[in-house]
C-alpha positions as CSV (number, residue, x, y, z in Angstrom):
1,M,0.0,25.2,-62.4
2,G,-2.9,23.0,-63.1
3,G,-0.6,20.5,-64.8
4,I,1.5,20.2,-61.6
5,T,-1.6,19.9,-59.4
6,D,-2.9,17.2,-61.6
7,A,0.4,15.3,-61.5
8,L,0.6,15.5,-57.6
9,F,-3.1,14.8,-56.7
10,G,-4.5,13.0,-59.5
11,G,-6.4,15.9,-61.2
12,G,-10.0,17.1,-60.6
13,P,-11.8,20.4,-60.2
14,E,-11.8,20.5,-56.4
15,A,-8.9,21.4,-54.1
16,P,-7.0,18.4,-52.4
17,Q,-8.2,17.6,-48.8
18,Q,-6.2,16.8,-45.6
19,V,-6.2,13.1,-44.7
20,G,-5.8,12.6,-40.9
21,P,-7.2,13.1,-37.4
22,T,-8.7,16.3,-36.2
23,F,-7.9,17.7,-32.9
24,E,-10.9,16.4,-31.2
25,Q,-10.1,13.0,-32.6
26,M,-6.6,13.2,-31.0
27,K,-8.0,14.5,-27.9
28,E,-10.2,11.3,-27.7
29,L,-7.3,9.2,-28.2
30,A,-5.4,10.6,-25.4
31,M,-8.1,9.7,-22.9
32,P,-7.4,7.3,-20.4
33,W,-8.4,3.8,-21.0
34,G,-10.2,1.4,-18.7
35,V,-8.2,-1.6,-17.4
36,Q,-9.0,-4.9,-15.8
37,A,-6.8,-7.0,-14.0
38,P,-7.4,-10.6,-12.4
39,G,-7.2,-10.5,-8.5
40,I,-7.1,-6.6,-8.5
41,G,-10.1,-4.9,-9.9
42,T,-11.3,-2.9,-12.7
43,T,-11.1,0.9,-13.6
44,V,-13.9,2.6,-15.8
45,V,-13.3,5.8,-17.5
46,D,-16.2,8.3,-17.7
47,E,-15.2,10.5,-20.7
48,E,-18.1,13.0,-20.2
49,G,-17.6,13.5,-16.6
50,R,-13.7,13.4,-16.8
51,T,-13.6,10.7,-13.9
52,I,-12.2,7.3,-13.3
53,S,-14.0,4.8,-11.0
54,T,-12.6,1.7,-9.5
55,T,-13.9,-1.7,-8.3
56,I,-12.1,-4.2,-6.4
57,D,-11.9,-8.1,-6.9
58,P,-14.6,-9.3,-4.5
59,R,-12.2,-11.8,-2.9
60,M,-9.8,-8.9,-2.1
61,A,-12.6,-6.7,-0.8
62,A,-13.8,-9.5,1.5
63,L,-10.1,-9.8,2.8
64,A,-9.9,-6.1,3.4
65,E,-13.2,-6.1,5.4
66,R,-11.9,-8.7,7.5
67,L,-8.6,-6.9,8.2
68,L,-10.7,-3.8,9.2
69,G,-12.9,-5.8,11.5
70,R,-9.8,-7.2,13.2
71,A,-8.4,-3.7,13.6
72,E,-11.7,-2.7,15.2
73,T,-11.5,-5.5,17.7
74,Q,-8.0,-4.6,18.4
75,M,-9.1,-0.9,18.9
76,G,-11.6,-2.0,21.5
77,M,-9.1,-4.0,23.4
78,I,-6.6,-1.0,23.6
79,T,-9.4,1.4,24.7
80,G,-10.0,-1.0,27.8
81,Y,-6.3,-1.7,28.6
82,D,-4.6,-0.2,31.6
83,P,-0.8,-0.8,31.5
84,A,-0.5,0.1,35.3
85,Q,-3.2,-2.7,36.2
86,A,-1.8,-5.1,33.7
87,A,1.6,-4.7,35.1
88,R,0.3,-5.4,38.7
89,D,-1.5,-8.4,37.5
90,Y,1.5,-9.7,35.6
91,Y,3.7,-9.2,38.8
92,Q,1.3,-10.9,41.1
93,Q,0.7,-13.8,38.8
94,Y,4.0,-14.5,37.2
95,V,6.8,-12.8,39.1
96,A,6.0,-12.3,42.7
97,P,5.4,-16.2,43.6
98,D,8.8,-17.3,42.6
99,L,10.6,-14.1,43.7
100,L,9.2,-14.1,47.2
101,R,9.7,-17.7,47.6
102,G,13.3,-17.4,46.7
103,Q,13.7,-14.3,49.0
104,E,12.2,-16.3,52.0
105,Q,14.7,-19.0,51.5
106,E,17.5,-16.5,51.4
107,R,16.3,-15.0,54.9
108,L,16.1,-18.5,56.3
109,T,19.5,-19.4,55.2
110,L,20.9,-16.2,56.7
111,E,19.2,-16.6,60.0
112,N,20.6,-20.2,60.2
113,R,24.0,-19.1,59.4
114,L,24.0,-16.1,62.0
115,L,22.6,-18.7,64.5
116,A,25.4,-21.0,63.8
117,Q,27.8,-18.3,64.2
118,G,26.3,-17.0,67.4
119,M,25.5,-13.6,65.7
120,L,21.7,-14.0,65.6
121,G,20.3,-11.0,67.5
122,S,23.7,-9.3,67.8
123,T,24.4,-5.9,66.1
124,G,26.5,-7.5,63.3
125,G,23.8,-10.1,62.7
126,A,21.1,-7.2,62.6
127,L,23.2,-5.3,60.1
128,R,23.5,-8.3,57.7
129,S,19.7,-8.9,58.0
130,R,18.9,-5.4,57.1
131,A,21.3,-5.5,54.1
132,L,19.7,-8.6,52.8
133,G,16.1,-7.0,53.3
134,E,17.2,-3.9,51.3
135,A,18.7,-5.9,48.5
136,Q,15.4,-7.8,48.3
137,Q,13.3,-4.8,48.2
138,T,15.5,-3.4,45.3
139,S,14.9,-6.7,43.5
140,Q,11.2,-6.4,44.0
141,R,11.1,-2.8,42.8
142,Q,13.1,-3.8,39.6
143,A,10.8,-6.8,39.0
144,R,7.8,-4.3,39.2
145,G,9.5,-2.1,36.8
146,E,10.1,-5.1,34.4
147,A,6.4,-6.1,34.7
148,F,5.4,-2.5,33.7
149,S,7.6,-2.6,30.7
150,Q,6.2,-5.9,29.8
151,A,2.6,-4.4,30.0
152,Q,3.7,-1.3,27.9
153,N,5.3,-3.5,25.3
154,M,1.8,-5.4,25.1
155,L,0.1,-2.0,24.6
156,D,2.6,-1.2,21.8
157,L,2.2,-4.6,20.3
158,M,-1.6,-4.1,20.1
159,R,-1.4,-0.8,18.6
160,S,1.1,-2.0,15.9
161,R,-1.3,-4.9,15.0
162,E,-4.2,-2.4,14.6
163,A,-1.9,-0.1,12.4
164,G,-0.8,-3.0,10.4
165,D,-4.3,-4.3,9.7
166,I,-5.5,-0.9,8.7
167,A,-2.5,-0.3,6.4
168,S,-3.0,-3.8,4.7
169,A,-6.7,-3.0,4.2
170,Y,-5.7,0.5,2.6
171,N,-3.2,-1.2,0.3
172,I,-5.9,-3.5,-1.0
173,Y,-8.3,-0.7,-1.6
174,A,-5.5,1.2,-3.4
175,A,-4.4,-1.4,-5.6
176,P,-6.8,-0.5,-8.6
177,T,-4.9,2.9,-8.7
178,A,-2.0,1.1,-10.4
179,L,-4.4,0.3,-13.3
180,M,-5.4,3.9,-13.4
181,Q,-1.7,4.6,-14.2
182,T,-1.7,1.9,-17.0
183,G,-4.9,3.4,-18.5
184,V,-3.5,6.9,-18.3
185,G,-0.3,5.7,-20.1
186,V,-2.1,4.1,-22.9
187,G,-3.9,7.2,-23.6
188,Q,-0.8,9.2,-23.4
189,N,1.0,7.0,-25.9
190,M,-1.9,7.1,-28.2
191,G,-2.0,10.8,-28.0
192,Q,1.7,11.2,-28.7
193,L,1.3,8.9,-31.9
194,A,-1.7,11.1,-32.9
195,A,0.4,14.3,-32.3
196,S,3.3,13.1,-34.4
197,Y,1.1,12.5,-37.3
198,R,2.1,14.5,-40.4
199,P,-0.7,15.4,-42.7
200,Q,-1.3,13.7,-46.2
201,Y,-3.4,15.0,-48.9
202,A,-5.6,13.4,-51.3
203,P,-8.3,14.6,-54.0
204,A,-11.7,15.3,-52.6
205,S,-13.1,12.6,-54.8
206,S,-11.0,9.8,-53.0
207,G,-13.5,10.0,-50.0
208,G,-10.9,11.1,-47.2
209,G,-8.7,8.2,-47.5
210,G,-9.1,5.4,-45.0
211,G,-10.6,7.2,-42.0
212,L,-8.9,8.0,-38.7
213,F,-6.7,5.0,-38.2
214,G,-5.9,4.8,-41.8
215,G,-4.5,8.2,-41.7
216,L,-2.6,7.5,-38.7
217,L,-1.0,4.5,-40.3
218,G,-0.2,6.3,-43.3
219,G,1.2,9.3,-41.5
220,L,3.4,7.2,-39.3
221,A,4.5,4.6,-41.8
222,G,7.8,3.0,-40.9
223,G,7.9,4.7,-37.4
224,A,4.8,3.5,-35.5
225,G,5.6,-0.2,-35.4
226,G,8.3,0.2,-32.6
227,V,5.9,2.6,-30.6
228,L,3.0,0.2,-30.8
229,G,5.2,-2.7,-30.1
230,E,6.4,-1.2,-26.8
231,M,2.8,-0.3,-25.8
232,A,1.6,-3.9,-26.5
233,G,4.5,-5.2,-24.4
234,G,3.5,-2.9,-21.5
235,W,-0.2,-4.0,-21.6
236,L,0.7,-7.9,-21.2
237,G,-1.1,-9.3,-18.2
238,S,-3.9,-6.8,-18.2
239,K,-7.1,-6.7,-20.3
240,I,-7.7,-3.4,-22.0
241,F,-11.2,-2.5,-23.0
């Protein structure tokens, strides 16, 4: 039996020792990695506290603050906005002058026509004047309704602007979370590499054979290249540290 052992492991009085990563080493490899990306920010992994913290690129942070400031200004405008009063103001300023001027011209035209026909002051003339007055009142009510719709649309627009600025600021603050996913993926890939390792053995006198990464490369000979290549391709554009 000793001859077989000597032939396999090079001889020696001590039992052969496993070469390769321990469970603790594999767990460390599987930890997320910190990632930094220009224009986005940085993620930092706290291995002891098991947390990931993020920082945002200062230029993007300043942009987010401006968006939130604009949203607060819009919020103040919304708080003091009265659609009914805004509708009255809009009607009086933009609708009523032209509308009433046109209706007055319609009344004068009708009176001149009735006078020329000898119907002014008659029952028939009164009926025609009343019909015109009712039609004009209907037009005024419709114009007031349209003015209120215009005022309500303005309120909706202000609310939409406020919500849009808040959403844009949130997206900026949330941008580094994509870096978290990248860092987590790196750790998962490294952990999978370590988990797929098959132990090798060497005589105790050889000193353990190459350490953690030497053992990994030996155990994954011929198969790790493709995986590492895919990982490297996925990290382009980001700085891993």
